[in-house]
C-alpha positions as CSV (number, residue, x, y, z in Angstrom):
1,X,1.6,-49.3,171.1
2,X,-0.1,-46.2,171.0
3,X,0.6,-45.6,174.6
4,X,4.5,-46.3,173.9
5,X,4.2,-43.7,170.9
6,X,2.8,-41.1,173.0
7,X,5.3,-41.7,175.7
8,X,8.1,-41.6,173.1
9,X,6.7,-38.3,171.9
10,X,6.7,-36.7,175.2
11,X,10.2,-37.8,176.0
12,X,11.5,-36.5,172.8
13,X,9.6,-33.3,173.1
14,X,10.7,-32.4,176.8
15,X,14.4,-33.6,175.7
16,X,14.1,-31.2,172.6
17,X,12.9,-28.4,175.1
18,X,15.5,-29.1,177.4
19,X,18.1,-28.8,174.6
20,X,16.7,-25.5,173.3
21,X,16.5,-24.1,176.6
22,X,20.0,-25.0,177.5
23,X,21.3,-24.0,174.0
24,X,19.6,-20.8,174.5
25,X,21.1,-20.2,178.0
26,X,24.3,-20.8,176.5
27,X,23.9,-18.2,173.9
28,X,22.5,-15.8,176.2
29,X,25.5,-16.6,178.8
30,X,27.9,-16.1,176.1
31,X,26.0,-12.9,174.9
32,X,26.1,-11.5,178.5
33,X,29.7,-12.5,179.0
34,X,30.6,-10.7,175.6
35,X,28.8,-7.7,176.8
36,X,30.4,-7.7,180.3
37,X,33.8,-8.0,178.5
38,X,33.0,-5.1,176.1
39,X,31.9,-2.8,179.0
40,X,34.9,-3.7,181.1
41,X,37.1,-2.9,177.9
42,X,35.3,0.4,177.7
43,X,36.1,1.2,181.3
44,X,39.7,0.3,180.7
45,X,39.8,2.4,177.7
46,X,38.3,5.2,179.5
47,X,40.9,4.7,182.3
48,X,43.8,5.0,179.7
49,X,41.9,8.2,178.2
50,X,41.8,9.6,181.8
51,X,45.4,8.6,182.5
52,X,46.4,10.6,179.5
53,X,44.8,13.8,180.9
54,X,46.2,13.4,184.4
55,X,49.5,12.8,182.9
56,X,49.4,15.9,181.0
57,X,48.0,18.2,183.8
58,X,51.2,16.7,185.7
59,X,53.4,17.6,183.0
60,X,52.1,21.2,182.7
61,X,52.5,21.7,186.4
62,X,55.9,21.1,186.0
63,X,56.4,22.7,182.4
64,X,53.6,25.3,182.3
65,X,54.6,26.6,179.0
66,X,55.3,23.4,177.1
67,X,52.3,22.4,175.0
68,X,54.2,20.0,172.6
69,X,54.9,17.3,175.2
70,X,58.5,17.9,175.3
71,X,59.0,17.4,171.6
72,X,58.7,20.9,170.3
73,X,56.9,19.2,167.3
74,X,53.0,19.2,166.4
75,X,51.0,16.3,167.9
76,X,49.2,14.1,168.2
77,X,51.3,12.5,170.9
78,X,51.3,8.8,171.5
79,X,52.1,7.2,175.0
80,X,52.1,3.3,175.6
81,X,50.1,2.3,178.6
82,X,51.2,-0.7,180.6
83,X,49.6,-2.9,183.5
84,X,51.0,-3.5,186.9
85,X,52.8,-6.5,185.4
86,X,54.7,-4.3,183.0
87,X,52.5,-5.5,180.0
88,X,51.5,-3.1,177.4
89,X,47.8,-3.1,177.0
90,X,47.0,0.0,175.2
91,X,47.9,3.6,174.5
92,X,46.6,7.0,174.8
93,X,46.9,9.7,172.0
94,X,47.1,13.3,173.1
95,X,45.8,16.4,171.0
96,X,46.8,19.6,172.6
97,X,45.4,23.1,171.6
98,X,47.5,25.6,173.5
99,X,45.9,28.7,175.0
100,X,45.6,31.9,173.1
101,X,48.5,34.3,173.8
102,X,48.0,36.0,177.2
103,X,45.6,33.7,178.7
104,X,45.9,30.3,180.2
105,X,43.3,28.0,178.9
106,X,44.5,24.9,177.1
107,X,42.3,22.4,175.4
108,X,43.4,18.6,175.7
109,X,42.1,15.7,174.0
110,X,42.9,12.1,175.2
111,X,41.9,9.1,173.3
112,X,42.5,5.8,175.1
113,X,43.0,2.6,173.0
114,X,43.4,-1.1,173.7
115,X,45.7,-3.4,171.8
116,X,43.2,-6.3,172.2
117,X,40.3,-4.9,170.5
118,X,39.1,-1.9,168.4
119,X,37.5,-0.2,171.4
120,X,38.5,3.3,172.2
121,X,37.1,6.2,174.5
122,X,38.0,9.8,174.4
123,X,38.1,12.2,177.1
124,X,38.3,16.0,176.3
125,X,39.2,18.7,179.1
126,X,40.2,22.3,179.4
127,X,42.7,23.0,181.9
128,X,43.4,26.6,183.2
129,X,45.2,28.3,185.9
130,X,43.0,31.0,187.9
131,X,43.7,34.5,187.8
132,X,44.0,37.0,190.6
133,X,40.3,37.8,189.9
134,X,39.1,34.7,191.8
135,X,38.6,37.3,194.6
136,X,36.0,40.0,195.0
137,X,38.6,41.9,197.4
138,X,42.2,40.8,198.2
139,X,44.2,42.9,200.6
140,X,47.6,42.9,202.2
141,X,46.6,45.2,204.9
142,X,44.0,45.8,207.6
143,X,40.7,46.8,206.2
144,X,37.3,47.9,207.3
145,X,34.2,47.4,205.4
146,X,31.6,49.9,206.7
147,X,28.0,49.8,206.9
148,X,26.1,50.1,203.5
149,X,28.9,47.9,201.8
150,X,27.6,44.8,199.9
151,X,30.1,42.2,198.6
152,X,29.1,39.3,196.4
153,X,32.5,37.5,196.1
154,X,35.1,36.1,198.2
155,X,37.2,38.5,200.5
156,X,40.8,37.9,201.7
157,X,43.1,39.8,204.0
158,X,46.5,38.8,205.0
159,X,45.7,41.0,208.0
160,X,42.5,41.9,210.1
161,X,39.1,42.5,208.7
162,X,36.3,44.7,210.3
163,X,33.0,43.9,208.4
164,X,30.1,45.9,209.1
165,X,28.5,45.4,205.7
166,X,26.7,42.3,204.2
167,X,28.8,39.6,202.7
168,X,27.3,36.7,200.3
169,X,30.6,35.0,200.1
170,X,33.5,33.8,202.5
171,X,35.2,36.5,204.3
172,X,38.6,35.2,205.5
173,X,41.8,36.4,207.1
174,X,45.2,35.0,207.5
175,X,45.4,36.0,211.2
176,X,43.7,34.4,214.1
177,X,43.3,37.7,216.2
178,X,44.5,41.3,215.9
179,X,44.3,44.7,217.3
180,X,41.9,46.7,215.2
181,X,43.8,50.0,214.6
182,X,40.4,52.0,214.0
183,X,39.8,51.9,217.9
184,X,41.4,50.9,221.2
185,X,40.3,47.7,223.3
186,X,40.6,44.1,223.2
187,X,42.4,42.1,220.7
188,X,39.7,40.9,218.2
189,X,39.0,38.0,215.9
190,X,40.7,38.6,212.6
191,X,37.2,38.9,211.0
192,X,35.0,40.6,213.1
193,X,31.9,42.9,213.1
194,X,30.7,45.8,215.1
195,X,27.1,45.3,213.9
196,X,25.0,44.9,216.8
197,X,25.7,42.6,218.8
198,X,29.2,43.6,218.3
199,X,31.4,40.3,218.6
200,X,32.7,39.4,221.7
201,X,36.4,39.4,222.4
202,X,38.4,36.3,222.1
203,X,40.1,34.5,225.2
204,X,43.6,36.4,225.1
205,X,45.2,33.2,226.3
206,X,43.5,30.4,224.2
207,X,41.5,32.1,221.3
208,X,39.2,29.2,220.1
209,X,37.9,29.9,216.6
210,X,34.8,27.5,217.4
211,X,33.3,30.1,219.8
212,X,33.0,32.8,216.9
213,X,29.4,33.7,216.3
214,X,27.8,32.6,213.2
215,X,26.4,36.0,212.4
216,X,24.4,35.0,209.1
217,X,22.9,38.5,209.0
218,X,26.5,39.9,208.2
219,X,28.4,36.9,207.0
220,X,26.0,34.9,204.6
221,X,28.4,32.3,203.7
222,X,30.4,32.4,206.9
223,X,33.8,33.6,207.9
224,X,37.4,32.1,208.5
225,X,40.4,32.9,210.5
226,X,44.0,31.6,210.4
227,X,43.5,31.1,206.6
228,X,46.6,30.4,204.4
229,X,48.7,33.5,203.8
230,X,48.1,35.1,200.3
231,X,51.4,35.8,198.3
232,X,51.0,39.5,197.0
233,X,54.3,39.2,195.4
234,X,53.0,36.5,193.3
235,X,49.8,38.3,192.5
236,X,51.5,41.6,191.4
237,X,51.8,41.9,187.6
238,X,55.2,42.4,186.0
239,X,54.9,45.9,184.7
240,X,58.1,45.9,183.0
241,X,56.9,42.8,181.0
242,X,53.7,44.5,180.1
243,X,55.6,47.7,179.0
244,X,57.5,45.5,176.6
245,X,54.4,43.8,175.3
246,X,52.8,47.2,174.5
247,X,56.0,48.3,172.9
248,X,56.3,45.3,170.7
249,X,52.6,44.5,169.7
250,X,50.4,46.9,171.6
251,X,50.1,50.4,172.4
252,X,52.4,52.3,174.5
253,X,52.3,56.1,175.7
254,X,55.3,57.6,177.3
255,X,55.7,60.2,179.8
256,X,53.5,63.2,179.1
257,X,56.0,65.9,180.4
258,X,56.5,67.6,183.6
259,X,54.1,70.4,182.8
260,X,51.2,67.8,182.3
261,X,49.6,65.3,184.5
262,X,49.1,62.3,182.3
263,X,46.7,61.1,179.9
264,X,42.9,60.3,179.5
265,X,41.8,57.2,177.6
266,X,38.1,57.2,176.6
267,X,37.2,53.7,175.5
268,X,34.7,53.0,172.6
269,X,33.2,50.0,170.8
270,X,35.9,49.5,168.2
271,X,38.9,52.1,169.3
272,X,39.5,54.8,172.0
273,X,40.4,58.6,172.2
274,X,43.6,59.6,173.9
275,X,43.9,63.1,175.4
276,X,47.1,64.6,177.3
277,X,45.7,66.0,180.5
278,X,47.3,69.4,180.7
279,X,45.6,70.7,183.9
280,X,43.8,69.4,186.8
281,X,41.0,71.1,189.1
282,X,42.7,73.1,191.7
283,X,42.4,72.5,195.4
284,X,40.0,75.0,196.8
285,X,41.2,77.0,199.7
286,X,40.3,75.1,203.0
287,X,39.9,71.8,201.0
288,X,41.6,69.0,203.2
289,X,42.9,66.1,201.1
290,X,43.9,63.1,203.1
291,X,44.8,59.4,203.0
292,X,45.4,57.2,205.7
293,X,48.2,55.5,203.8
294,X,49.9,59.0,202.8
295,X,48.6,61.3,205.5
296,X,47.6,65.1,204.6
297,X,48.9,66.8,201.4
298,X,48.3,69.2,198.5
299,X,47.8,69.0,194.8
300,X,50.6,67.0,193.7
301,X,51.5,65.2,190.5
302,X,51.4,61.6,191.9
303,X,49.8,61.8,195.4
304,X,47.3,64.1,197.1
305,X,45.2,65.6,194.3
306,X,41.6,66.3,193.3
307,X,42.6,63.9,190.4
308,X,39.9,65.6,188.3
309,X,40.7,67.0,184.7
310,X,40.3,70.7,184.2
311,X,42.1,71.0,180.6
312,X,43.1,68.5,178.1
313,X,44.6,68.2,174.5
314,X,43.3,65.7,171.8
315,X,46.0,63.3,170.8
316,X,44.5,60.8,168.3
317,X,42.0,57.9,168.2
318,X,43.7,54.5,168.3
319,X,42.5,51.2,167.4
320,X,42.7,48.3,170.1
321,X,45.9,46.4,169.9
322,X,45.8,42.9,168.8
323,X,47.5,41.7,172.2
324,X,45.1,43.7,174.1
325,X,47.9,45.5,176.1
326,X,47.9,49.2,176.6
327,X,50.9,50.8,178.6
328,X,50.9,54.3,179.8
329,X,54.1,55.5,181.5
330,X,52.2,58.2,183.4
331,X,49.1,58.7,185.3
332,X,46.1,57.7,183.2
333,X,42.3,58.6,183.5
334,X,39.9,55.8,182.0
335,X,36.5,55.9,181.0
336,X,34.1,54.6,178.4
337,X,32.5,51.4,177.1
338,X,33.8,48.5,175.4
339,X,32.1,45.8,173.1
340,X,33.6,42.3,172.6
341,X,37.0,43.5,173.7
342,X,39.3,42.1,176.4
343,X,42.3,44.8,177.4
344,X,44.7,45.4,180.0
345,X,45.6,48.8,180.7
346,X,48.7,49.6,182.9
347,X,50.3,52.6,184.4
348,X,53.8,52.7,185.7
349,X,56.9,54.9,185.5
350,X,60.4,53.7,185.1
351,X,63.0,53.5,186.7
352,X,60.8,52.9,189.7
353,X,60.8,55.7,192.1
354,X,58.6,55.5,195.2
355,X,58.0,59.3,194.9
356,X,57.0,59.0,191.1
357,X,54.8,56.3,191.1
358,X,51.9,56.4,188.8
359,X,48.0,56.1,189.2
360,X,45.0,55.3,187.4
361,X,41.8,57.5,187.9
362,X,38.2,56.6,187.1
363,X,36.0,59.4,187.6
364,X,33.2,58.4,184.9
365,X,31.5,55.1,184.1
366,X,33.7,52.3,182.9
367,X,31.3,49.7,181.4
368,X,31.0,46.4,179.4
369,X,28.6,45.9,176.7
370,X,28.3,42.1,177.5
371,X,28.4,40.5,180.6
372,X,28.9,36.7,179.5
373,X,32.5,37.0,179.4
374,X,33.2,38.5,176.1
375,X,34.4,42.1,177.6
376,X,37.0,42.3,180.2
377,X,39.0,45.3,181.4
378,X,42.2,45.1,183.6
379,X,43.7,48.0,185.2
380,X,46.9,47.7,187.0
381,X,48.5,50.7,188.7
382,X,52.0,51.3,190.0
383,X,50.8,53.1,193.1
384,X,47.0,53.7,193.7
385,X,43.7,53.4,191.6
386,X,41.8,56.5,192.5
387,X,38.5,57.8,192.2
388,X,38.6,61.6,192.1
389,X,36.8,64.6,193.7
390,X,34.6,65.4,190.4
391,X,33.5,61.8,190.1
392,X,30.1,60.7,189.1
393,X,27.4,60.6,191.7
394,X,26.6,57.0,190.7
395,X,29.5,55.4,189.5
396,X,29.7,52.1,188.0
397,X,33.4,50.3,187.2
398,X,33.2,47.0,185.3
399,X,36.9,46.0,185.7
400,X,39.5,44.1,187.5
401,X,41.6,46.7,189.6
402,X,45.0,46.3,191.0
403,X,47.1,48.6,192.9
404,X,50.3,47.2,193.0
405,X,52.2,49.2,195.5
406,X,49.2,51.5,197.0
407,X,45.5,51.3,197.2
408,X,42.2,51.4,195.5
409,X,39.9,54.0,196.8
410,X,39.1,57.8,197.0
411,X,40.8,60.2,199.0
412,X,39.1,62.0,202.0
413,X,37.9,65.5,200.9
414,X,36.1,67.8,203.3
415,X,33.2,70.0,202.7
416,X,35.6,72.8,201.7
417,X,36.6,70.8,198.5
418,X,33.1,71.3,197.0
419,X,29.5,69.5,197.1
420,X,31.2,66.5,195.5
421,X,33.0,65.5,198.7
422,X,30.1,63.4,199.1
423,X,28.7,61.0,196.6
424,X,25.9,58.5,196.4
425,X,26.9,55.2,195.0
426,X,29.6,53.3,193.6
427,X,29.5,49.6,192.1
428,X,32.4,47.6,191.1
429,X,31.7,44.8,189.0
430,X,34.8,42.6,189.1
431,X,37.6,42.4,191.5
432,X,39.8,44.7,193.7
433,X,43.4,43.6,194.7
434,X,45.2,46.1,196.8
435,X,48.4,46.2,198.7
436,X,47.2,48.9,201.0
437,X,43.8,49.2,202.6
438,X,41.1,50.1,200.1
439,X,38.1,52.5,200.5
440,X,35.6,54.8,199.0
441,X,34.0,55.9,202.0
442,X,35.2,57.7,205.3
443,X,33.6,57.9,208.7
444,X,34.7,59.8,211.9
445,X,35.5,58.4,215.2
446,X,31.9,57.7,216.0
447,X,31.4,56.0,212.9
448,X,29.3,59.0,211.2
449,X,29.6,59.3,207.4
450,X,31.9,62.3,206.6
451,X,33.2,61.9,203.0
452,X,33.1,59.6,199.8
453,X,30.5,57.1,198.7
454,X,27.7,56.3,201.0
455,X,26.7,53.1,199.2
456,X,29.4,50.6,198.1
457,X,28.3,47.6,196.0
458,X,31.0,45.0,195.2
459,X,29.8,42.5,192.6
460,X,31.9,39.6,191.8
461,X,32.4,38.7,188.1
462,X,33.1,35.0,187.8
463,X,34.0,35.2,184.1
464,X,37.4,36.6,185.0
465,X,38.4,33.5,187.0
466,X,39.5,31.7,183.7
467,X,38.9,34.4,181.2
468,X,40.5,37.4,182.7
469,X,41.8,40.4,180.9
470,X,45.2,39.4,178.6
471,X,48.3,38.9,180.3
472,X,46.8,39.4,183.8
473,X,48.5,37.8,186.9
474,X,47.7,34.3,187.9
475,X,46.5,33.2,191.5
476,X,48.1,29.8,191.0
477,X,51.0,28.2,188.9
478,X,49.1,24.9,188.9
479,X,46.7,24.1,186.4
480,X,43.1,22.9,187.3
481,X,40.4,21.2,185.4
482,X,37.9,23.7,184.1
483,X,35.7,21.6,181.9
484,X,35.4,17.8,181.3
485,X,33.7,15.7,178.5
486,X,33.9,12.0,177.6
487,X,32.6,10.2,174.6
């Protein structure tokens, strides 16, 4: 009897243990399946939220100035979401914060919801269109970077590039090969160097880019030929639009008069001083002024000049405009320092006449106080952006420079122009966008330095890519994702 009781006890114990384990397993399996289902629902909700972002990015690329989802009403904006069978499984809710006036960054928050549960996921992103400041140098002409030039950003030319400096970013040309106008000889690669050992000539019958030497001593990030053509018409700012913006809500300075030469703007932290330039430094006897795009010439109002102020008349002190646009319908000299300011200074004379296109001149430091994106200066000239004869020996320019019809650079001045015909160093912190060949230094046919700045340093400012000066021209009409966060 005792043995039977023990057997029954063990049977019941193991039966209970089996039921307990089986029940626990069922509970665990149910919990696991519920967790898996919940995670699947989270993934689906996230996919719905992401679909909302992609939908509105597509929408903005077709309607780039519509931030109300086509309703012309304030949000949020709700869209149903369907599966492949056409069944509604959820919705995404869009909250859109449009960009500040004159800029392109738009904040979009998309919340994905499922109708089968209370689970939701949110994706928040900033979309933007890159400005022309994506380049350190962009030029629509043949260009030469001489020894002593250091470039930290991307370089692009629609024509050929001779690069004898040091590049820390990609250097690319839209051509495959070209004849370098600076010398005779064979057709060369559209991005080439004469730093020893000089690049070999390509096969004239079958130029193969894979045979181009790497040359990391010159091209730290490489070089590219046959790149896509850059649309300089699209890169050009609409100067008439900037004029209207300055008249309506900015600062507009009209033509200074035939007996004057333009204006000088001296930028300060909270305001800026305006002077009328009444005379410029005369051209000394025997002083030769030359530009490869314009040839030789003497002091004039719009082209060849010492571009150096002799006398000026104080006009007044102005506060920075709320829209950040200053338009000068004349030549304008710019210098000084800004603090927590974003401004665009444009120079043009209307109606447009090729003989009277205006220039922007920088002879003294033009500086930021903050280098974290809070400060930005854009200079857009109808013709040239010039550095004059009487410029600082060590000159720094913090700005994005656009020469819409001319070039960014310095005229050739010979030794008869004065001791300033040769200068030591120029630093550009920003970008150079120039229609014609740019340059701050001159050499003779043997490569000997003869005029301008001995050392040139071009430092790329990445902050200007999506945080450029106000109303600055864009490099693309399409929005791309700048920042992405999900929660």
